[in-house]
BAPA-18578 format. One line per 3 residues: number of its first residue (from 1); their letters; for each residue x, y, z of C-alpha. Coordinates in steps of 0.5 Angstrom, whole numbers, plus 2048, in hexadecimal, padded with zeros to 3 digits. Layout:
<sites>
NUM = A = X:Y:Z ~ ...
</sites>
This chain:
<sites>
1 = XXX = 8D3:7B3:87C ~ 8D2:7B6:874 ~ 8D4:7B0:872
4 = XXX = 8D0:7AC:874 ~ 8CA:7B3:873 ~ 8CD:7B2:86B
7 = XXX = 8CC:7AA:86B ~ 8C5:7AB:86E ~ 8C3:7B0:868
10 = XXX = 8C6:7AC:863 ~ 8C1:7A7:866 ~ 8BB:7A9:866
13 = XXX = 8BC:7AD:85F ~ 8BD:7A4:85D ~ 8B7:7A4:860
16 = XXX = 8B4:7A9:85D ~ 8B6:7A7:856 ~ 8B4:7A0:857
19 = XXX = 8AC:7A3:85A ~ 8AC:7A7:854 ~ 8AD:7A1:84F
22 = XXX = 8A8:79D:852 ~ 8A3:7A1:851 ~ 8A6:7A4:84A
25 = XXX = 8A5:79C:848 ~ 89E:79B:84C ~ 89B:7A2:847
28 = XXX = 89F:79F:841 ~ 89A:798:845 ~ 895:79B:844
31 = XXX = 895:79D:83D ~ 896:797:83A ~ 891:793:83F
34 = XXX = 88B:799:83F ~ 886:796:839 ~ 889:78F:839
37 = XXX = 886:789:83A ~ 88B:782:838 ~ 888:77E:833
40 = XXX = 884:778:835 ~ 88B:773:833 ~ 88F:778:836
43 = XXX = 88B:779:83C ~ 88A:770:83C ~ 893:76F:83B
46 = XXX = 892:774:842 ~ 88D:770:845 ~ 891:769:843
49 = XXX = 898:76C:846 ~ 894:76D:84C ~ 897:775:84D
52 = XXX = 896:778:852 ~ 892:77F:851 ~ 89B:783:852
55 = XXX = 89C:77D:84B ~ 896:780:849 ~ 898:787:849
58 = XXX = 89F:786:846 ~ 89D:782:840 ~ 896:787:83F
61 = XXX = 899:78C:83D ~ 89E:789:838 ~ 898:788:835
64 = XXX = 89A:781:834 ~ 898:77F:82C ~ 898:778:828
67 = XXX = 89B:778:823 ~ 89C:774:81B ~ 8A4:772:81B
70 = XXX = 8A5:776:815 ~ 8A2:77C:819 ~ 8A5:779:821
73 = XXX = 8AD:779:81C ~ 8AC:780:81A ~ 8A9:782:821
76 = XXX = 8B0:77F:824 ~ 8B5:780:822 ~ 8BC:77F:824
79 = XXX = 8C2:77C:826 ~ 8BF:774:827 ~ 8C1:76F:823
82 = XXX = 8BC:76A:826 ~ 8B4:769:826 ~ 8B0:770:829
85 = XXX = 8AA:76E:82B ~ 8A8:775:82D ~ 8AC:77B:830
88 = XXX = 8AB:782:834 ~ 8AD:788:832 ~ 8AF:78F:836
91 = XXX = 8A9:792:833 ~ 8A7:78F:82F ~ 8A3:789:833
94 = XXX = 8A2:781:833 ~ 8A2:77D:82B ~ 8A0:776:82C
97 = XXX = 8A1:772:826 ~ 89A:76E:824 ~ 89A:765:825
100 = XXX = 895:763:823 ~ 898:75B:823 ~ 894:758:82A
103 = XXX = 89A:752:82B ~ 89D:759:82D ~ 898:75C:831
106 = XXX = 89A:760:837 ~ 8A0:763:833 ~ 89D:769:832
109 = XXX = 89A:76A:839 ~ 8A2:769:83C ~ 8A5:76F:837
112 = XXX = 89F:773:839 ~ 8A2:773:841 ~ 8A9:771:83F
115 = XXX = 8A9:779:83C ~ 8A4:77D:840 ~ 8AA:779:846
118 = XXX = 8AF:77E:841 ~ 8AB:785:842 ~ 8AC:783:849
121 = XXX = 8B3:782:849 ~ 8B4:789:846 ~ 8AF:78C:84B
124 = XXX = 8B3:78A:850 ~ 8B9:78E:853 ~ 8C1:78D:851
127 = XXX = 8C1:78C:85A ~ 8BB:786:859 ~ 8BF:783:853
130 = XXX = 8C4:781:856 ~ 8C1:77F:85D ~ 8BE:77B:857
133 = XXX = 8C2:778:852 ~ 8C7:774:858 ~ 8C1:772:859
136 = XXX = 8C0:76E:853 ~ 8C6:76D:851 ~ 8C7:769:857
139 = XXX = 8C1:764:854 ~ 8C5:765:84E ~ 8CB:761:850
142 = XXX = 8C7:75C:853 ~ 8C3:75B:84C ~ 8C3:754:84A
145 = XXX = 8BF:756:843 ~ 8C3:756:83D ~ 8BE:759:838
148 = XXX = 8BE:75F:83D ~ 8C5:760:83F ~ 8C6:75F:837
151 = XXX = 8C2:765:836 ~ 8C5:768:83B ~ 8CB:767:839
154 = XXX = 8C8:76A:831 ~ 8C7:771:835 ~ 8CC:771:838
157 = XXX = 8D1:770:831 ~ 8CC:775:82F ~ 8C9:77B:833
160 = XXX = 8CD:779:83A ~ 8C9:780:83D ~ 8C2:77D:83B
163 = XXX = 8C4:776:83F ~ 8C1:777:846 ~ 8BB:77B:843
166 = XXX = 8BA:775:83F ~ 8BB:770:845 ~ 8B6:774:84A
169 = XXX = 8B2:771:843 ~ 8B3:76A:843 ~ 8B4:768:84A
172 = XXX = 8AE:76B:84C ~ 8AA:768:845 ~ 8AE:761:845
175 = XXX = 8B1:75E:84B ~ 8AD:75B:850 ~ 8B2:75C:857
178 = XXX = 8B4:763:858 ~ 8B6:765:85E ~ 8B2:768:864
181 = XXX = 8B6:770:863 ~ 8B3:76F:85B ~ 8AC:76B:85C
184 = XXX = 8AA:772:862 ~ 8AE:776:85C ~ 8A9:772:857
187 = XXX = 8A2:771:859 ~ 8A2:77A:859 ~ 8A1:778:851
190 = XXX = 89D:771:851 ~ 899:76D:857 ~ 89A:767:855
193 = XXX = 8A1:767:852 ~ 8A2:75F:850 ~ 89C:760:84C
196 = XXX = 8A0:763:846 ~ 8A6:75D:848 ~ 8A1:759:846
199 = XXX = 89F:75C:840 ~ 8A6:75D:83E ~ 8A7:755:83F
202 = XXX = 8A2:753:83C ~ 8A3:758:834 ~ 8AB:755:836
205 = XXX = 8A9:74E:838 ~ 8A6:74D:830 ~ 8AD:750:82E
208 = XXX = 8B0:74A:832 ~ 8AC:745:831 ~ 8AD:746:82A
211 = XXX = 8B5:747:82A ~ 8B5:740:82F ~ 8B1:73C:82A
214 = XXX = 8B5:73D:824 ~ 8BC:73D:828 ~ 8B9:737:82A
217 = XXX = 8B7:734:823 ~ 8BE:736:821 ~ 8C2:731:825
220 = XXX = 8BD:72C:823 ~ 8BE:72D:81B ~ 8C5:72D:81D
223 = XXX = 8C5:727:820 ~ 8C1:725:81A ~ 8C5:727:815
226 = XXX = 8CB:722:817 ~ 8C6:71D:818 ~ 8C4:71E:811
229 = XXX = 8CB:71F:80E ~ 8CD:719:811 ~ 8C7:714:80F
232 = XXX = 8C8:718:807 ~ 8D0:716:807 ~ 8CD:70E:809
235 = XXX = 8C8:70D:805 ~ 8CD:711:7FF ~ 8D1:70C:801
238 = XXX = 8CC:706:801 ~ 8CA:709:7FA ~ 8D1:706:7F9
241 = XXX = 8D1:700:7FB ~ 8CA:6FD:7F9 ~ 8CD:700:7F1
244 = XXX = 8D4:6FC:7F1 ~ 8D0:6F7:7F4 ~ 8CB:6F6:7EF
247 = XXX = 8D0:6F7:7EA ~ 8D5:6F1:7ED ~ 8CE:6EE:7EE
250 = XXX = 8CC:6EF:7E5 ~ 8D4:6EE:7E3 ~ 8D3:6E7:7E6
253 = XXX = 8CD:6E4:7E3 ~ 8D0:6E7:7DC ~ 8D6:6E3:7DD
256 = XXX = 8D3:6DD:7DF ~ 8CB:6DE:7DE ~ 8CA:6D6:7E0
259 = XXX = 8CC:6D7:7E6 ~ 8C8:6D7:7ED ~ 8C7:6DE:7F0
262 = XXX = 8C1:6DD:7F4 ~ 8C5:6DF:7FB ~ 8C9:6E5:7F7
265 = XXX = 8C3:6E9:7F5 ~ 8BE:6E6:7FC ~ 8C5:6EA:7FF
268 = XXX = 8C4:6F1:7FA ~ 8BD:6F1:7FA ~ 8BD:6F1:802
271 = XXX = 8C4:6F6:802 ~ 8BE:6FA:7FC ~ 8B9:6FA:802
274 = XXX = 8BE:6FD:807 ~ 8BF:702:803 ~ 8B9:704:801
277 = XXX = 8B8:704:809 ~ 8BD:709:809 ~ 8BA:70E:805
280 = XXX = 8B4:70F:806 ~ 8B7:70F:80E ~ 8BB:715:80B
283 = XXX = 8B4:717:807 ~ 8B0:717:80E ~ 8B5:71B:811
286 = XXX = 8B7:720:80C ~ 8AF:722:80C ~ 8B0:722:815
289 = XXX = 8B6:727:813 ~ 8B3:72C:80E ~ 8AC:72C:812
292 = XXX = 8B0:72E:817 ~ 8B4:733:813 ~ 8AD:735:810
295 = XXX = 8AB:737:817 ~ 8B2:73A:819 ~ 8B1:73F:814
298 = XXX = 8A9:741:815 ~ 8AB:742:81C ~ 8B0:747:81A
301 = XXX = 8AC:74B:815 ~ 8A7:74A:81B ~ 8AD:74E:81F
304 = XXX = 8AE:753:81A ~ 8A7:755:818 ~ 8A6:756:820
307 = XXX = 8AE:75B:820 ~ 8AB:75E:819 ~ 8A4:75F:81D
310 = XXX = 8A8:764:822 ~ 8AE:766:81E ~ 8AF:76F:81D
313 = XXX = 8B6:76F:81D ~ 8BA:776:81D ~ 8C0:779:81C
316 = XXX = 8BF:781:81C ~ 8C1:785:823 ~ 8BC:789:827
319 = XXX = 8B7:786:82B ~ 8B7:781:833 ~ 8B5:77B:830
322 = XXX = 8B2:774:833 ~ 8B3:76C:832 ~ 8AE:768:835
325 = X = 8B1:761:831
</sites>
């Protein structure tokens, strides 16, 4: 009986402590939101990602700001070595890097949703996190997306403690098919989660299309290079044959100028024509190859410019961050 009472007292104490923590957090939220009006671009991101009232509360209480690349780097200092497009820093807020390239439309919205989910995860109890982590890991085990798997592996290597929170943000904003339990969980934060996934797929598709086309061109260039090498060797060999035949014909004419060489001359001229045709073929294929090289390099530069428009790397420890790429 005494043991039961002791357990009841402990349970009540824990409950009081939890209520106290929640009450304190609510007071902090009230203070942070006092007089706060989200800037139009921030409110637009909340609307475009279909954030619920609860999600908007989490988003706005962290007073999101849109920063330049340099400013974002300073504000989002952490241990990551991947592209950092935004971060949620405890007690400081949410910082989003400005991305203006129209080809990457949607990247800021996905990042905003990603960071809001970090804030949501941090506010969960350890029990809630534990229950959620099991569901997240279950989806990860069946995931076929190599890019996301590679990203999660990077987090595992750099900071294993961040993986569950990152999974919560990544799966919620970038993966179409989730378990019914997880879909129900994310409905707390988005009225239409698929809207965010579509935005993610759209800008990721820009990179995928560039990489696929570059890869295809690389394969074609390899094949054409082999054909060019073969043709160039043939031209070289034929040039030597033409020159040898020219020398033989010239020597014969000098040795016996009164002989009839019309047949040999006609055969030689025909060989020269064939040689010139072969040279013309080599030139045409070389020009086509060079045009393909130019296209390949142009695509590589385009991809590089896209990456550079996002790139903001930090190697200094100190904050909770996210990657939306």
